[in-house]
C-alpha positions as CSV (number, residue, x, y, z in Angstrom):
1,S,-4.9,-9.1,3.8
2,T,-8.4,-10.0,4.7
3,Y,-9.7,-13.3,5.4
4,Y,-13.3,-12.7,3.1
5,G,-15.3,-13.2,6.7
6,E,-14.1,-16.6,8.0
7,K,-12.1,-14.8,10.6
8,E,-13.8,-11.6,13.3
9,I,-10.0,-10.3,13.4
10,L,-8.5,-7.6,15.4
11,A,-4.4,-7.6,14.8
12,V,-2.3,-5.1,15.5
13,G,1.4,-4.8,14.4
14,A,4.7,-3.1,14.5
15,A,8.2,-3.3,12.9
16,F,12.1,-1.4,13.8
17,Q,15.2,-2.2,11.9
18,H,18.0,-0.2,12.5
19,R,21.9,-0.9,10.0
20,H,24.4,0.8,11.3
21,N,26.8,2.0,8.4
22,A,24.7,0.7,5.6
23,L,24.9,3.4,3.4
24,Q,26.6,6.2,1.8
25,G,26.6,9.6,2.7
26,T,28.2,12.5,1.9
27,G,30.7,12.7,4.9
28,G,30.8,9.0,4.9
29,L,28.7,5.8,5.5
30,E,25.0,6.6,7.1
31,D,23.3,4.5,9.3
32,Y,19.3,3.3,8.5
33,T,16.3,3.3,10.7
34,G,13.0,2.7,9.6
35,W,9.8,1.7,11.9
36,S,6.1,0.9,11.0
37,I,2.9,0.4,12.9
38,D,-0.2,-1.1,11.4
39,A,-3.7,-2.4,12.1
40,L,-5.6,-4.6,10.6
41,F,-10.2,-5.4,12.1
42,E,-12.4,-7.0,9.9
43,R,-15.1,-8.1,10.9
44,P,-18.2,-10.7,9.6
45,L,-21.3,-8.7,9.6
46,D,-25.2,-10.0,10.4
47,N,-26.2,-9.7,7.1
48,G,-23.4,-11.9,5.3
49,G,-21.6,-9.2,4.5
50,V,-17.7,-8.9,5.9
51,M,-16.6,-5.2,6.5
52,T,-12.3,-5.0,6.7
53,V,-10.2,-1.6,7.8
54,E,-6.9,-1.7,7.4
55,G,-4.2,1.6,8.0
56,A,-0.7,2.1,8.8
57,Y,2.5,4.3,9.8
58,Y,5.6,4.3,8.3
59,D,8.6,6.2,9.4
60,F,12.4,5.7,7.1
61,D,15.5,7.7,7.7
62,D,18.4,7.1,5.7
63,N,20.6,9.8,6.7
64,G,21.1,11.6,3.6
65,G,22.9,8.6,2.8
66,V,22.9,6.3,-0.9
67,G,23.4,2.5,-1.2
68,V,26.8,1.6,-0.4
69,N,26.3,-0.2,-4.5
70,G,24.2,2.3,-6.2
71,V,22.1,4.5,-6.0
72,V,18.7,3.5,-3.6
73,G,15.5,6.1,-3.5
74,L,11.8,6.0,-4.3
75,G,10.7,7.7,-7.7
76,G,11.4,7.1,-11.4
77,P,14.7,8.3,-13.6
78,G,15.2,12.3,-13.2
79,S,13.3,12.1,-9.8
80,F,15.2,10.7,-6.8
81,R,14.2,10.8,-3.6
82,T,15.6,9.5,-0.3
83,R,14.4,7.4,1.5
84,T,13.9,9.5,4.0
85,G,10.2,10.5,5.0
86,E,7.0,9.1,6.4
87,G,4.5,7.6,5.1
88,H,0.6,6.2,5.9
89,F,-2.4,4.4,3.9
90,I,-5.6,3.3,5.2
91,L,-8.1,0.9,3.5
92,A,-11.5,0.2,4.0
93,S,-13.6,-2.5,1.7
94,Y,-16.7,-4.7,1.9
95,L,-17.7,-8.3,0.5
96,M,-21.3,-8.1,-0.7
97,P,-22.8,-11.1,1.1
98,Q,-24.7,-12.2,-2.4
99,V,-23.8,-14.9,-4.3
100,H,-23.8,-14.1,-8.3
101,S,-23.0,-16.6,-11.5
102,I,-21.2,-15.1,-13.4
103,M,-20.5,-17.8,-17.0
104,G,-20.6,-20.3,-14.7
105,L,-18.3,-19.1,-12.4
106,E,-20.2,-18.7,-8.6
107,G,-18.7,-15.3,-6.7
108,K,-18.7,-12.0,-4.3
109,F,-18.3,-8.5,-5.1
110,H,-15.9,-7.3,-2.9
111,F,-15.6,-3.1,-3.0
112,L,-12.2,-1.4,-1.8
113,T,-10.9,2.0,-1.3
114,R,-7.4,3.0,-0.4
115,Y,-5.6,6.1,0.0
116,M,-2.0,6.2,0.4
117,E,0.3,9.2,1.2
118,Y,4.2,9.6,1.3
119,N,5.6,12.7,3.1
120,G,9.7,13.4,2.5
121,S,11.9,15.0,0.4
122,D,13.6,15.5,-3.1
123,A,17.5,15.1,-4.1
124,G,17.5,19.1,-3.4
125,G,16.4,18.0,-0.1
126,N,12.7,20.1,-1.1
127,A,9.7,19.2,1.1
128,I,7.5,16.5,-1.3
129,A,4.0,14.8,-0.3
130,D,2.5,12.1,-2.5
131,D,-1.2,10.7,-2.5
132,Q,-2.7,8.2,-4.4
133,T,-6.0,7.0,-3.9
134,D,-7.5,3.8,-5.0
135,F,-10.7,1.9,-5.9
136,Q,-11.2,-1.3,-6.4
137,L,-14.1,-3.7,-7.4
138,S,-13.0,-7.4,-7.5
139,Y,-15.2,-10.6,-8.3
140,I,-14.1,-12.8,-4.9
141,M,-14.4,-16.7,-6.8
142,H,-12.3,-18.5,-4.6
143,G,-11.3,-16.3,-1.9
144,H,-7.1,-15.5,-2.7
145,N,-7.1,-18.7,-4.9
146,A,-9.3,-17.1,-8.1
147,R,-10.2,-13.6,-8.4
148,I,-10.8,-11.1,-10.8
149,S,-10.3,-7.2,-10.1
150,A,-10.5,-3.4,-11.6
151,V,-8.1,-0.9,-9.7
152,W,-8.8,2.9,-10.6
153,S,-6.3,5.1,-8.9
154,V,-5.3,8.3,-8.8
155,Y,-1.8,9.4,-8.0
156,D,-1.0,13.0,-7.6
157,E,2.9,14.5,-7.0
158,D,3.8,17.0,-5.2
159,D,5.5,19.2,-8.2
160,G,2.1,20.0,-9.4
161,D,2.0,18.9,-12.6
162,T,2.4,14.8,-12.1
163,N,-1.3,13.6,-11.7
164,V,-1.8,10.6,-13.1
165,D,-5.1,8.4,-13.6
166,T,-4.3,4.5,-13.8
167,F,-7.2,1.6,-15.0
168,T,-5.4,-1.8,-14.5
169,L,-7.3,-5.4,-14.6
170,G,-6.0,-8.2,-13.6
171,T,-6.7,-11.6,-12.2
172,Q,-4.9,-14.1,-9.6
173,L,-5.2,-17.8,-9.8
174,Q,-3.3,-20.1,-7.1
175,F,-3.4,-23.5,-7.3
C-alpha cells in the first residue's frame, strides 16, 4: 500500500459482506457477517523522502459455524479457531530520499514497521489475543517492479507458550 511518493494520497475504504446460511453450526446453518474499514495516508516530504501511515480494523462473525464443505477457521493444526473476532493493524514507513548504488543497481532504502492484533476465541470459546510486529528493510530499485526485502517478525500467541521470531529474505520482480 504505497505509491513510493508518486502521489500524495489520503484514502479511506470500507467493506461489508453478509452470507445467509453460509456455515454449518451445531443447530443448523449459520450466517456469516464481516466488515472492515481502512485508511492510507502517504506524503512526499520536502527532503525527497516519503512518509506512509496505514491502518485497518476488521470484524468477523461466523455465529459459531464452520464451513459447509469442511472446517473453515484460523490457526494451525490442533489450534482450530473460529473466524469470529476482530483484528486491526497499523503500519508506518519511510522511504529514504538518497539514491544508492549496490552492485550497479540504483535504489532507495525503505523502512517499515507494522503491528497486527487479532482478538477472537479458540474452539472452546476461550478468549484469545494474538499479535505480531514486523520490522522490514527494503531496497527499492524500480518501485513495485524490483525490490529486495528483509523482514523480522515477532509473533505472540495468547496461550503464553507460542512466541515465534522469524527472519525472511524476499525479492519481488515484475516484468
